[in-house]
PDB file of N, CA, C and O in Angstrom, chain B, residues numbered from 101:
ATOM      1  N   MET B 101     -22.868-124.722-139.873  1.00  0.00           N
ATOM      2  CA  MET B 101     -22.246-124.113-139.090  1.00  0.00           C
ATOM      3  C   MET B 101     -21.375-123.613-139.650  1.00  0.00           C
ATOM      4  O   MET B 101     -21.055-124.158-140.706  1.00  0.00           O
ATOM      5  N   VAL B 102     -20.450-122.134-139.142  1.00  0.00           N
ATOM      6  CA  VAL B 102     -19.601-121.572-139.780  1.00  0.00           C
ATOM      7  C   VAL B 102     -18.122-121.772-138.861  1.00  0.00           C
ATOM      8  O   VAL B 102     -18.185-121.868-137.636  1.00  0.00           O
ATOM      9  N   LYS B 103     -17.017-121.815-139.474  1.00  0.00           N
ATOM     10  CA  LYS B 103     -15.998-121.866-138.286  1.00  0.00           C
ATOM     11  C   LYS B 103     -15.363-121.202-138.823  1.00  0.00           C
ATOM     12  O   LYS B 103     -15.152-121.310-140.031  1.00  0.00           O
ATOM     13  N   PRO B 104     -14.710-120.029-137.840  1.00  0.00           N
ATOM     14  CA  PRO B 104     -14.072-118.865-138.404  1.00  0.00           C
ATOM     15  C   PRO B 104     -13.034-118.613-139.316  1.00  0.00           C
ATOM     16  O   PRO B 104     -12.768-117.686-140.080  1.00  0.00           O
ATOM     17  N   GLY B 105     -12.331-120.088-138.922  1.00  0.00           N
ATOM     18  CA  GLY B 105     -11.015-120.272-140.264  1.00  0.00           C
ATOM     19  C   GLY B 105     -12.046-120.211-141.363  1.00  0.00           C
ATOM     20  O   GLY B 105     -11.208-120.128-142.261  1.00  0.00           O
ATOM     21  N   ASP B 106     -13.442-120.181-142.152  1.00  0.00           N
ATOM     22  CA  ASP B 106     -14.072-120.103-142.686  1.00  0.00           C
ATOM     23  C   ASP B 106     -14.304-119.054-143.698  1.00  0.00           C
ATOM     24  O   ASP B 106     -14.748-119.001-144.845  1.00  0.00           O
ATOM     25  N   SER B 107     -13.823-118.234-142.811  1.00  0.00           N
ATOM     26  CA  SER B 107     -14.579-116.399-143.034  1.00  0.00           C
ATOM     27  C   SER B 107     -13.166-116.014-143.848  1.00  0.00           C
ATOM     28  O   SER B 107     -12.135-116.678-143.738  1.00  0.00           O
ATOM     29  N   GLN B 108     -13.291-114.933-144.606  1.00  0.00           N
ATOM     30  CA  GLN B 108     -12.698-114.251-145.274  1.00  0.00           C
ATOM     31  C   GLN B 108     -11.804-113.526-144.201  1.00  0.00           C
ATOM     32  O   GLN B 108     -10.584-113.364-144.198  1.00  0.00           O
ATOM     33  N   PHE B 109     -12.760-113.133-143.290  1.00  0.00           N
ATOM     34  CA  PHE B 109     -11.904-112.065-142.471  1.00  0.00           C
ATOM     35  C   PHE B 109     -11.209-112.812-141.124  1.00  0.00           C
ATOM     36  O   PHE B 109     -11.485-114.009-141.197  1.00  0.00           O
ATOM     37  N   ARG B 110     -10.405-112.525-139.925  1.00  0.00           N
ATOM     38  CA  ARG B 110      -9.483-112.687-138.912  1.00  0.00           C
ATOM     39  C   ARG B 110      -9.349-112.028-137.936  1.00  0.00           C
ATOM     40  O   ARG B 110      -9.694-110.852-137.814  1.00  0.00           O
ATOM     41  N   VAL B 111      -8.879-112.648-137.203  1.00  0.00           N
ATOM     42  CA  VAL B 111      -9.212-111.512-135.810  1.00  0.00           C
ATOM     43  C   VAL B 111      -8.031-110.564-136.095  1.00  0.00           C
ATOM     44  O   VAL B 111      -7.218-111.073-136.866  1.00  0.00           O
ATOM     45  N   GLY B 112      -7.691-109.218-135.645  1.00  0.00           N
ATOM     46  CA  GLY B 112      -7.613-108.131-135.796  1.00  0.00           C
ATOM     47  C   GLY B 112      -7.194-107.279-137.033  1.00  0.00           C
ATOM     48  O   GLY B 112      -6.398-106.348-137.159  1.00  0.00           O
ATOM     49  N   ASP B 113      -8.408-108.245-138.313  1.00  0.00           N
ATOM     50  CA  ASP B 113      -8.963-106.914-139.688  1.00  0.00           C
ATOM     51  C   ASP B 113      -9.582-105.970-139.276  1.00  0.00           C
ATOM     52  O   ASP B 113     -10.444-106.122-138.411  1.00  0.00           O
ATOM     53  N   LEU B 114      -9.247-104.614-139.870  1.00  0.00           N
ATOM     54  CA  LEU B 114     -10.079-103.534-139.678  1.00  0.00           C
ATOM     55  C   LEU B 114     -11.045-103.547-141.391  1.00  0.00           C
ATOM     56  O   LEU B 114     -10.789-103.516-142.595  1.00  0.00           O
ATOM     57  N   ILE B 115     -12.226-103.614-140.474  1.00  0.00           N
ATOM     58  CA  ILE B 115     -13.145-103.238-141.093  1.00  0.00           C
ATOM     59  C   ILE B 115     -14.222-102.431-140.886  1.00  0.00           C
ATOM     60  O   ILE B 115     -14.423-102.299-139.679  1.00  0.00           O
ATOM     61  N   ARG B 116     -15.025-101.814-141.592  1.00  0.00           N
ATOM     62  CA  ARG B 116     -15.906-100.377-141.740  1.00  0.00           C
ATOM     63  C   ARG B 116     -17.561-101.785-141.378  1.00  0.00           C
ATOM     64  O   ARG B 116     -17.492-103.014-141.352  1.00  0.00           O
ATOM     65  N   VAL B 117     -18.579-101.042-141.207  1.00  0.00           N
ATOM     66  CA  VAL B 117     -19.820-101.518-140.556  1.00  0.00           C
ATOM     67  C   VAL B 117     -20.519-100.827-141.884  1.00  0.00           C
ATOM     68  O   VAL B 117     -20.756 -99.619-141.870  1.00  0.00           O
ATOM     69  N   VAL B 118     -20.794-101.523-142.863  1.00  0.00           N
ATOM     70  CA  VAL B 118     -21.693-100.614-144.347  1.00  0.00           C
ATOM     71  C   VAL B 118     -22.807-100.664-144.059  1.00  0.00           C
ATOM     72  O   VAL B 118     -23.338 -99.556-144.128  1.00  0.00           O
ATOM     73  N   GLN B 119     -23.712-101.760-143.632  1.00  0.00           N
ATOM     74  CA  GLN B 119     -25.112-101.615-143.278  1.00  0.00           C
ATOM     75  C   GLN B 119     -25.833-102.950-141.879  1.00  0.00           C
ATOM     76  O   GLN B 119     -25.433-103.987-141.350  1.00  0.00           O
ATOM     77  N   ILE B 120     -26.601-102.394-141.840  1.00  0.00           N
ATOM     78  CA  ILE B 120     -27.447-103.726-140.500  1.00  0.00           C
ATOM     79  C   ILE B 120     -28.161-104.251-140.788  1.00  0.00           C
ATOM     80  O   ILE B 120     -28.795-103.951-141.799  1.00  0.00           O
ATOM     81  N   PRO B 121     -28.536-105.693-139.789  1.00  0.00           N
ATOM     82  CA  PRO B 121     -29.662-106.101-140.545  1.00  0.00           C
ATOM     83  C   PRO B 121     -30.918-105.303-140.399  1.00  0.00           C
ATOM     84  O   PRO B 121     -31.137-104.516-139.478  1.00  0.00           O
ATOM     85  N   ALA B 122     -31.680-105.565-141.341  1.00  0.00           N
ATOM     86  CA  ALA B 122     -32.764-104.779-140.887  1.00  0.00           C
ATOM     87  C   ALA B 122     -34.184-104.952-139.800  1.00  0.00           C
ATOM     88  O   ALA B 122     -35.066-104.174-139.437  1.00  0.00           O
ATOM     89  N   ASP B 123     -33.862-106.419-139.516  1.00  0.00           N
ATOM     90  CA  ASP B 123     -34.696-107.031-138.265  1.00  0.00           C
ATOM     91  C   ASP B 123     -34.273-107.161-136.891  1.00  0.00           C
ATOM     92  O   ASP B 123     -34.934-107.553-135.929  1.00  0.00           O
ATOM     93  N   LEU B 124     -33.382-106.873-136.929  1.00  0.00           N
ATOM     94  CA  LEU B 124     -32.785-106.619-135.248  1.00  0.00           C
ATOM     95  C   LEU B 124     -34.502-106.199-134.237  1.00  0.00           C
ATOM     96  O   LEU B 124     -35.595-105.633-134.256  1.00  0.00           O
ATOM     97  N   HIS B 125     -33.611-106.968-133.540  1.00  0.00           N
ATOM     98  CA  HIS B 125     -34.519-106.639-132.433  1.00  0.00           C
ATOM     99  C   HIS B 125     -34.020-106.839-131.244  1.00  0.00           C
ATOM    100  O   HIS B 125     -33.119-107.642-130.998  1.00  0.00           O
ATOM    101  N   ASP B 126     -35.062-105.496-129.747  1.00  0.00           N
ATOM    102  CA  ASP B 126     -34.736-105.633-128.796  1.00  0.00           C
ATOM    103  C   ASP B 126     -34.711-106.054-127.369  1.00  0.00           C
ATOM    104  O   ASP B 126     -34.679-105.341-126.366  1.00  0.00           O
ATOM    105  N   ALA B 127     -34.736-107.747-127.503  1.00  0.00           N
ATOM    106  CA  ALA B 127     -35.918-108.859-126.880  1.00  0.00           C
ATOM    107  C   ALA B 127     -35.266-108.128-125.257  1.00  0.00           C
ATOM    108  O   ALA B 127     -36.028-107.707-124.387  1.00  0.00           O
ATOM    109  N   ALA B 128     -33.900-108.114-125.147  1.00  0.00           N
ATOM    110  CA  ALA B 128     -32.976-107.517-123.545  1.00  0.00           C
ATOM    111  C   ALA B 128     -33.369-106.599-123.182  1.00  0.00           C
ATOM    112  O   ALA B 128     -33.105-106.476-121.986  1.00  0.00           O
ATOM    113  N   GLY B 129     -34.147-105.440-123.745  1.00  0.00           N
ATOM    114  CA  GLY B 129     -33.746-104.263-123.517  1.00  0.00           C
ATOM    115  C   GLY B 129     -33.038-103.478-123.090  1.00  0.00           C
ATOM    116  O   GLY B 129     -33.022-102.602-122.225  1.00  0.00           O
ATOM    117  N   ILE B 130     -32.224-104.046-124.062  1.00  0.00           N
ATOM    118  CA  ILE B 130     -30.703-103.321-123.607  1.00  0.00           C
ATOM    119  C   ILE B 130     -29.655-101.909-124.766  1.00  0.00           C
ATOM    120  O   ILE B 130     -28.597-101.288-124.665  1.00  0.00           O
ATOM    121  N   GLY B 131     -30.892-102.028-125.841  1.00  0.00           N
ATOM    122  CA  GLY B 131     -31.044-100.714-126.909  1.00  0.00           C
ATOM    123  C   GLY B 131     -30.285-101.689-127.880  1.00  0.00           C
ATOM    124  O   GLY B 131     -29.093-101.386-127.914  1.00  0.00           O
ATOM    125  N   THR B 132     -30.583-102.725-128.653  1.00  0.00           N
ATOM    126  CA  THR B 132     -29.654-103.337-129.187  1.00  0.00           C
ATOM    127  C   THR B 132     -29.360-102.513-130.930  1.00  0.00           C
ATOM    128  O   THR B 132     -28.212-102.436-131.368  1.00  0.00           O
ATOM    129  N   PRO B 133     -30.690-101.919-131.809  1.00  0.00           N
ATOM    130  CA  PRO B 133     -31.405-101.429-132.899  1.00  0.00           C
ATOM    131  C   PRO B 133     -29.993-100.092-132.372  1.00  0.00           C
ATOM    132  O   PRO B 133     -29.329 -99.757-133.354  1.00  0.00           O
ATOM    133  N   GLU B 134     -29.658 -99.561-131.355  1.00  0.00           N
ATOM    134  CA  GLU B 134     -29.075 -98.183-131.153  1.00  0.00           C
ATOM    135  C   GLU B 134     -27.965 -98.959-131.468  1.00  0.00           C
ATOM    136  O   GLU B 134     -27.527 -98.944-132.618  1.00  0.00           O
ATOM    137  N   VAL B 135     -27.532 -99.531-130.733  1.00  0.00           N
ATOM    138  CA  VAL B 135     -25.655 -99.348-130.928  1.00  0.00           C
ATOM    139  C   VAL B 135     -25.750 -99.414-132.398  1.00  0.00           C
ATOM    140  O   VAL B 135     -25.584 -98.511-133.218  1.00  0.00           O
ATOM    141  N   PHE B 136     -26.106-100.894-132.610  1.00  0.00           N
ATOM    142  CA  PHE B 136     -25.762-101.363-134.273  1.00  0.00           C
ATOM    143  C   PHE B 136     -26.077-100.188-135.194  1.00  0.00           C
ATOM    144  O   PHE B 136     -25.669-100.283-136.351  1.00  0.00           O
ATOM    145  N   HIS B 137     -26.824 -98.970-134.795  1.00  0.00           N
ATOM    146  CA  HIS B 137     -27.148 -97.622-135.820  1.00  0.00           C
ATOM    147  C   HIS B 137     -25.593 -96.642-135.544  1.00  0.00           C
ATOM    148  O   HIS B 137     -24.788 -96.154-136.336  1.00  0.00           O
ATOM    149  N   ARG B 138     -25.675 -96.661-134.003  1.00  0.00           N
ATOM    150  CA  ARG B 138     -24.149 -95.760-133.997  1.00  0.00           C
ATOM    151  C   ARG B 138     -22.833 -96.971-134.704  1.00  0.00           C
ATOM    152  O   ARG B 138     -21.647 -96.668-134.835  1.00  0.00           O
ATOM    153  N   ALA B 139     -23.260 -97.924-134.964  1.00  0.00           N
ATOM    154  CA  ALA B 139     -21.662 -98.602-135.181  1.00  0.00           C
ATOM    155  C   ALA B 139     -21.553 -98.129-136.804  1.00  0.00           C
ATOM    156  O   ALA B 139     -20.451 -98.086-137.352  1.00  0.00           O
ATOM    157  N   LEU B 140     -22.535 -97.852-137.369  1.00  0.00           N
ATOM    158  CA  LEU B 140     -23.396 -98.080-139.029  1.00  0.00           C
ATOM    159  C   LEU B 140     -21.674 -97.034-139.750  1.00  0.00           C
ATOM    160  O   LEU B 140     -21.323 -95.976-139.227  1.00  0.00           O
ATOM    161  N   GLY B 141     -21.270 -97.376-140.384  1.00  0.00           N
ATOM    162  CA  GLY B 141     -20.363 -96.334-141.436  1.00  0.00           C
ATOM    163  C   GLY B 141     -18.975 -95.900-140.438  1.00  0.00           C
ATOM    164  O   GLY B 141     -18.290 -94.913-140.705  1.00  0.00           O
ATOM    165  N   LYS B 142     -18.598 -97.114-138.861  1.00  0.00           N
ATOM    166  CA  LYS B 142     -17.217 -96.577-137.829  1.00  0.00           C
ATOM    167  C   LYS B 142     -16.495 -97.735-138.488  1.00  0.00           C
ATOM    168  O   LYS B 142     -17.037 -98.271-139.454  1.00  0.00           O
ATOM    169  N   THR B 143     -15.385 -98.146-138.077  1.00  0.00           N
ATOM    170  CA  THR B 143     -14.432 -98.418-138.502  1.00  0.00           C
ATOM    171  C   THR B 143     -13.777 -99.603-136.905  1.00  0.00           C
ATOM    172  O   THR B 143     -13.052 -99.278-135.964  1.00  0.00           O
ATOM    173  N   PHE B 144     -14.305-100.689-137.161  1.00  0.00           N
ATOM    174  CA  PHE B 144     -13.803-101.516-135.773  1.00  0.00           C
ATOM    175  C   PHE B 144     -12.572-102.943-136.148  1.00  0.00           C
ATOM    176  O   PHE B 144     -12.266-103.344-137.270  1.00  0.00           O
ATOM    177  N   ARG B 145     -12.190-103.335-135.142  1.00  0.00           N
ATOM    178  CA  ARG B 145     -10.730-104.246-135.227  1.00  0.00           C
ATOM    179  C   ARG B 145     -11.926-105.766-134.586  1.00  0.00           C
ATOM    180  O   ARG B 145     -12.516-105.886-133.513  1.00  0.00           O
ATOM    181  N   VAL B 146     -11.879-106.622-135.718  1.00  0.00           N
ATOM    182  CA  VAL B 146     -12.360-107.932-136.170  1.00  0.00           C
ATOM    183  C   VAL B 146     -11.772-108.683-134.418  1.00  0.00           C
ATOM    184  O   VAL B 146     -10.634-109.020-134.746  1.00  0.00           O
ATOM    185  N   GLU B 147     -11.888-109.052-133.042  1.00  0.00           N
ATOM    186  CA  GLU B 147     -11.804-109.050-132.065  1.00  0.00           C
ATOM    187  C   GLU B 147     -12.167-110.728-131.908  1.00  0.00           C
ATOM    188  O   GLU B 147     -11.866-111.030-130.754  1.00  0.00           O
ATOM    189  N   GLY B 148     -12.706-111.942-132.647  1.00  0.00           N
ATOM    190  CA  GLY B 148     -13.684-112.520-132.637  1.00  0.00           C
ATOM    191  C   GLY B 148     -14.291-112.974-133.452  1.00  0.00           C
ATOM    192  O   GLY B 148     -14.008-112.611-134.594  1.00  0.00           O
ATOM    193  N   PHE B 149     -15.239-113.824-133.299  1.00  0.00           N
ATOM    194  CA  PHE B 149     -15.890-114.781-134.187  1.00  0.00           C
ATOM    195  C   PHE B 149     -16.808-115.527-133.257  1.00  0.00           C
ATOM    196  O   PHE B 149     -16.300-116.197-132.358  1.00  0.00           O
ATOM    197  N   ASP B 150     -18.175-115.469-133.401  1.00  0.00           N
ATOM    198  CA  ASP B 150     -19.148-116.605-132.736  1.00  0.00           C
ATOM    199  C   ASP B 150     -19.191-117.299-133.754  1.00  0.00           C
ATOM    200  O   ASP B 150     -18.940-116.930-134.901  1.00  0.00           O
ATOM    201  N   GLU B 151     -19.671-118.869-133.215  1.00  0.00           N
ATOM    202  CA  GLU B 151     -20.141-120.151-133.663  1.00  0.00           C
ATOM    203  C   GLU B 151     -20.529-119.823-134.684  1.00  0.00           C
ATOM    204  O   GLU B 151     -19.732-119.785-135.622  1.00  0.00           O
ATOM    205  N   HIS B 152     -21.604-119.543-134.837  1.00  0.00           N
ATOM    206  CA  HIS B 152     -22.051-119.288-136.528  1.00  0.00           C
ATOM    207  C   HIS B 152     -21.565-118.308-138.061  1.00  0.00           C
ATOM    208  O   HIS B 152     -22.168-118.060-139.105  1.00  0.00           O
ATOM    209  N   GLY B 153     -20.114-117.928-137.509  1.00  0.00           N
ATOM    210  CA  GLY B 153     -19.481-116.915-138.707  1.00  0.00           C
ATOM    211  C   GLY B 153     -19.778-115.940-138.241  1.00  0.00           C
ATOM    212  O   GLY B 153     -19.881-115.270-139.269  1.00  0.00           O
ATOM    213  N   HIS B 154     -20.155-114.889-136.985  1.00  0.00           N
ATOM    214  CA  HIS B 154     -20.874-113.613-136.547  1.00  0.00           C
ATOM    215  C   HIS B 154     -19.618-113.126-136.201  1.00  0.00           C
ATOM    216  O   HIS B 154     -18.885-113.998-135.733  1.00  0.00           O
ATOM    217  N   LEU B 155     -19.131-112.006-136.281  1.00  0.00           N
ATOM    218  CA  LEU B 155     -17.500-111.218-136.051  1.00  0.00           C
ATOM    219  C   LEU B 155     -17.856-110.216-134.950  1.00  0.00           C
ATOM    220  O   LEU B 155     -18.938-109.630-134.969  1.00  0.00           O
ATOM    221  N   GLU B 156     -16.809-109.989-133.846  1.00  0.00           N
ATOM    222  CA  GLU B 156     -17.204-109.635-132.823  1.00  0.00           C
ATOM    223  C   GLU B 156     -16.611-108.859-132.912  1.00  0.00           C
ATOM    224  O   GLU B 156     -15.432-109.041-133.214  1.00  0.00           O
ATOM    225  N   LEU B 157     -17.194-107.386-132.662  1.00  0.00           N
ATOM    226  CA  LEU B 157     -16.564-105.865-132.680  1.00  0.00           C
ATOM    227  C   LEU B 157     -17.228-105.214-131.363  1.00  0.00           C
ATOM    228  O   LEU B 157     -18.376-104.909-131.041  1.00  0.00           O
ATOM    229  N   VAL B 158     -16.382-105.171-130.958  1.00  0.00           N
ATOM    230  CA  VAL B 158     -16.440-103.957-129.363  1.00  0.00           C
ATOM    231  C   VAL B 158     -16.476-102.936-130.180  1.00  0.00           C
ATOM    232  O   VAL B 158     -15.746-102.615-131.118  1.00  0.00           O
ATOM    233  N   VAL B 159     -17.414-102.458-129.715  1.00  0.00           N
ATOM    234  CA  VAL B 159     -18.174-100.801-130.475  1.00  0.00           C
ATOM    235  C   VAL B 159     -18.215 -99.391-129.632  1.00  0.00           C
ATOM    236  O   VAL B 159     -18.176 -98.271-130.142  1.00  0.00           O
ATOM    237  N   ALA B 160     -18.279 -99.608-128.614  1.00  0.00           N
ATOM    238  CA  ALA B 160     -17.986 -98.068-127.371  1.00  0.00           C
ATOM    239  C   ALA B 160     -17.146 -99.053-126.047  1.00  0.00           C
ATOM    240  O   ALA B 160     -17.560-100.060-125.473  1.00  0.00           O
ATOM    241  N   GLU B 161     -16.460 -98.656-125.952  1.00  0.00           N
ATOM    242  CA  GLU B 161     -15.864 -98.353-124.552  1.00  0.00           C
ATOM    243  C   GLU B 161     -16.261 -97.161-123.812  1.00  0.00           C
ATOM    244  O   GLU B 161     -16.307 -96.053-124.345  1.00  0.00           O
ATOM    245  N   ARG B 162     -16.535 -97.368-122.639  1.00  0.00           N
ATOM    246  CA  ARG B 162     -17.388 -96.127-121.735  1.00  0.00           C
ATOM    247  C   ARG B 162     -16.727 -96.232-120.227  1.00  0.00           C
ATOM    248  O   ARG B 162     -16.068 -97.201-119.851  1.00  0.00           O
ATOM    249  N   LYS B 163     -17.045 -94.948-119.351  1.00  0.00           N
ATOM    250  CA  LYS B 163     -17.152 -95.584-117.961  1.00  0.00           C
ATOM    251  C   LYS B 163     -17.923 -95.993-117.281  1.00  0.00           C
ATOM    252  O   LYS B 163     -18.800 -95.245-116.849  1.00  0.00           O
ATOM    253  N   ALA B 164     -17.894 -96.873-117.056  1.00  0.00           N
ATOM    254  CA  ALA B 164     -19.146 -97.784-116.345  1.00  0.00           C
ATOM    255  C   ALA B 164     -19.906 -97.163-114.965  1.00  0.00           C
ATOM    256  O   ALA B 164     -19.350 -96.503-114.087  1.00  0.00           O
ATOM    257  N   SER B 165     -21.233 -97.529-115.012  1.00  0.00           N
ATOM    258  CA  SER B 165     -22.136 -97.084-114.078  1.00  0.00           C
ATOM    259  C   SER B 165     -22.670 -98.386-114.173  1.00  0.00           C
ATOM    260  O   SER B 165     -22.404 -99.386-114.839  1.00  0.00           O
ATOM    261  N   ALA B 166     -24.154 -97.848-112.637  1.00  0.00           N
ATOM    262  CA  ALA B 166     -24.689 -98.292-112.479  1.00  0.00           C
ATOM    263  C   ALA B 166     -26.174 -98.853-113.093  1.00  0.00           C
ATOM    264  O   ALA B 166     -26.910 -99.691-112.572  1.00  0.00           O
ATOM    265  N   GLU B 167     -26.386 -98.077-114.441  1.00  0.00           N
ATOM    266  CA  GLU B 167     -27.395 -98.332-115.377  1.00  0.00           C
ATOM    267  C   GLU B 167     -26.784 -98.424-117.349  1.00  0.00           C
ATOM    268  O   GLU B 167     -27.371 -98.316-118.425  1.00  0.00           O
ATOM    269  N   ARG B 168     -24.932 -98.744-116.810  1.00  0.00           N
ATOM    270  CA  ARG B 168     -24.604 -98.444-118.352  1.00  0.00           C
ATOM    271  C   ARG B 168     -23.903 -99.652-118.166  1.00  0.00           C
ATOM    272  O   ARG B 168     -23.521-100.128-117.097  1.00  0.00           O
ATOM    273  N   TYR B 169     -23.756-100.150-119.417  1.00  0.00           N
ATOM    274  CA  TYR B 169     -22.079-101.581-119.197  1.00  0.00           C
ATOM    275  C   TYR B 169     -21.388-100.986-119.928  1.00  0.00           C
ATOM    276  O   TYR B 169     -21.870-100.274-120.809  1.00  0.00           O
ATOM    277  N   ALA B 170     -19.767-101.161-119.703  1.00  0.00           N
ATOM    278  CA  ALA B 170     -18.253-100.936-119.453  1.00  0.00           C
ATOM    279  C   ALA B 170     -18.206-100.634-121.146  1.00  0.00           C
ATOM    280  O   ALA B 170     -17.549 -99.608-121.318  1.00  0.00           O
ATOM    281  N   SER B 171     -18.741-101.256-122.579  1.00  0.00           N
ATOM    282  CA  SER B 171     -18.739-101.414-123.524  1.00  0.00           C
ATOM    283  C   SER B 171     -19.832-102.311-123.904  1.00  0.00           C
ATOM    284  O   SER B 171     -20.798-102.987-123.548  1.00  0.00           O
ATOM    285  N   ASP B 172     -18.649-101.662-125.384  1.00  0.00           N
ATOM    286  CA  ASP B 172     -20.998-102.592-126.236  1.00  0.00           C
ATOM    287  C   ASP B 172     -19.770-103.534-127.577  1.00  0.00           C
ATOM    288  O   ASP B 172     -18.900-103.286-128.411  1.00  0.00           O
ATOM    289  N   THR B 173     -20.809-105.085-126.740  1.00  0.00           N
ATOM    290  CA  THR B 173     -20.164-105.839-127.634  1.00  0.00           C
ATOM    291  C   THR B 173     -21.036-106.070-128.961  1.00  0.00           C
ATOM    292  O   THR B 173     -21.786-106.905-128.456  1.00  0.00           O
ATOM    293  N   ILE B 174     -21.423-105.977-130.060  1.00  0.00           N
ATOM    294  CA  ILE B 174     -21.840-106.799-130.881  1.00  0.00           C
ATOM    295  C   ILE B 174     -21.323-107.837-131.886  1.00  0.00           C
ATOM    296  O   ILE B 174     -20.360-107.420-132.529  1.00  0.00           O
ATOM    297  N   TRP B 175     -21.646-108.854-132.129  1.00  0.00           N
ATOM    298  CA  TRP B 175     -21.459-109.604-133.680  1.00  0.00           C
ATOM    299  C   TRP B 175     -22.902-109.381-134.380  1.00  0.00           C
ATOM    300  O   TRP B 175     -24.104-109.165-134.221  1.00  0.00           O
ATOM    301  N   ILE B 176     -21.766-109.619-135.335  1.00  0.00           N
ATOM    302  CA  ILE B 176     -22.556-109.348-136.738  1.00  0.00           C
ATOM    303  C   ILE B 176     -21.777-109.749-138.079  1.00  0.00           C
ATOM    304  O   ILE B 176     -20.561-109.678-138.259  1.00  0.00           O
ATOM    305  N   GLU B 177     -23.027-110.306-139.225  1.00  0.00           N
ATOM    306  CA  GLU B 177     -22.792-111.180-140.124  1.00  0.00           C
ATOM    307  C   GLU B 177     -21.675-110.140-140.801  1.00  0.00           C
ATOM    308  O   GLU B 177     -21.631-108.910-140.764  1.00  0.00           O
ATOM    309  N   PRO B 178     -20.711-111.200-141.489  1.00  0.00           N
ATOM    310  CA  PRO B 178     -19.735-110.758-142.024  1.00  0.00           C
ATOM    311  C   PRO B 178     -20.108-109.450-144.029  1.00  0.00           C
ATOM    312  O   PRO B 178     -19.451-108.713-144.764  1.00  0.00           O
ATOM    313  N   GLU B 179     -21.904-110.130-143.895  1.00  0.00           N
ATOM    314  CA  GLU B 179     -22.137-109.440-145.347  1.00  0.00           C
ATOM    315  C   GLU B 179     -22.438-108.017-145.167  1.00  0.00           C
ATOM    316  O   GLU B 179     -22.859-107.461-146.182  1.00  0.00           O
ATOM    317  N   PHE B 180     -22.297-107.140-143.885  1.00  0.00           N
ATOM    318  CA  PHE B 180     -22.786-106.362-143.579  1.00  0.00           C
ATOM    319  C   PHE B 180     -21.346-105.843-142.978  1.00  0.00           C
ATOM    320  O   PHE B 180     -21.179-105.324-141.874  1.00  0.00           O
ATOM    321  N   VAL B 181     -20.355-106.111-143.969  1.00  0.00           N
ATOM    322  CA  VAL B 181     -19.079-105.036-143.279  1.00  0.00           C
ATOM    323  C   VAL B 181     -18.842-104.745-144.600  1.00  0.00           C
ATOM    324  O   VAL B 181     -19.627-104.763-145.548  1.00  0.00           O
ATOM    325  N   GLU B 182     -17.019-104.324-144.533  1.00  0.00           N
ATOM    326  CA  GLU B 182     -15.954-104.647-145.490  1.00  0.00           C
ATOM    327  C   GLU B 182     -15.176-104.092-144.978  1.00  0.00           C
ATOM    328  O   GLU B 182     -15.220-103.120-144.225  1.00  0.00           O
ATOM    329  N   LYS B 183     -13.775-105.140-145.652  1.00  0.00           N
ATOM    330  CA  LYS B 183     -12.512-105.303-145.277  1.00  0.00           C
ATOM    331  C   LYS B 183     -12.172-104.037-145.595  1.00  0.00           C
ATOM    332  O   LYS B 183     -12.423-103.682-146.747  1.00  0.00           O
ATOM    333  N   ILE B 184     -11.433-102.922-144.526  1.00  0.00           N
ATOM    334  CA  ILE B 184     -10.354-101.742-144.658  1.00  0.00           C
ATOM    335  C   ILE B 184      -8.502-102.087-144.681  1.00  0.00           C
ATOM    336  O   ILE B 184      -7.577-101.633-145.353  1.00  0.00           O
ATOM    337  N   SER B 185      -8.564-102.761-143.957  1.00  0.00           N
ATOM    338  CA  SER B 185      -7.363-103.974-143.982  1.00  0.00           C
ATOM    339  C   SER B 185      -6.994-105.512-142.947  1.00  0.00           C
ATOM    340  O   SER B 185      -7.588-105.995-141.984  1.00  0.00           O
ATOM    341  N   GLU B 186      -5.359-106.062-143.923  1.00  0.00           N
ATOM    342  CA  GLU B 186      -5.642-106.889-142.546  1.00  0.00           C
ATOM    343  C   GLU B 186      -4.618-107.027-141.751  1.00  0.00           C
ATOM    344  O   GLU B 186      -3.702-106.531-142.407  1.00  0.00           O
ATOM    345  N   ILE B 187      -4.273-107.310-140.960  1.00  0.00           N
ATOM    346  CA  ILE B 187      -3.293-107.637-139.984  1.00  0.00           C
ATOM    347  C   ILE B 187      -2.192-107.985-140.271  1.00  0.00           C
ATOM    348  O   ILE B 187      -1.381-108.257-139.387  1.00  0.00           O
TER     349      ILE B 187
END
């Protein structure tokens, strides 16, 4: 298990998604691969970490409706992002 403090990243850092995992699945039917593809090349703030050391990124905020979530959050491995700036 990777602890958040073991990462080169910290909450608040700005990162850019430079690659997406090749084996993304949409088991829950919520468009996971599409969300990751939309995030590719864009810059986000690190919001947190999960128990495996994945970075938590809020990649979209929009008006909630019955068909859509109010936001999209992804958890991505550190090797798929690059740091733009530190907090």
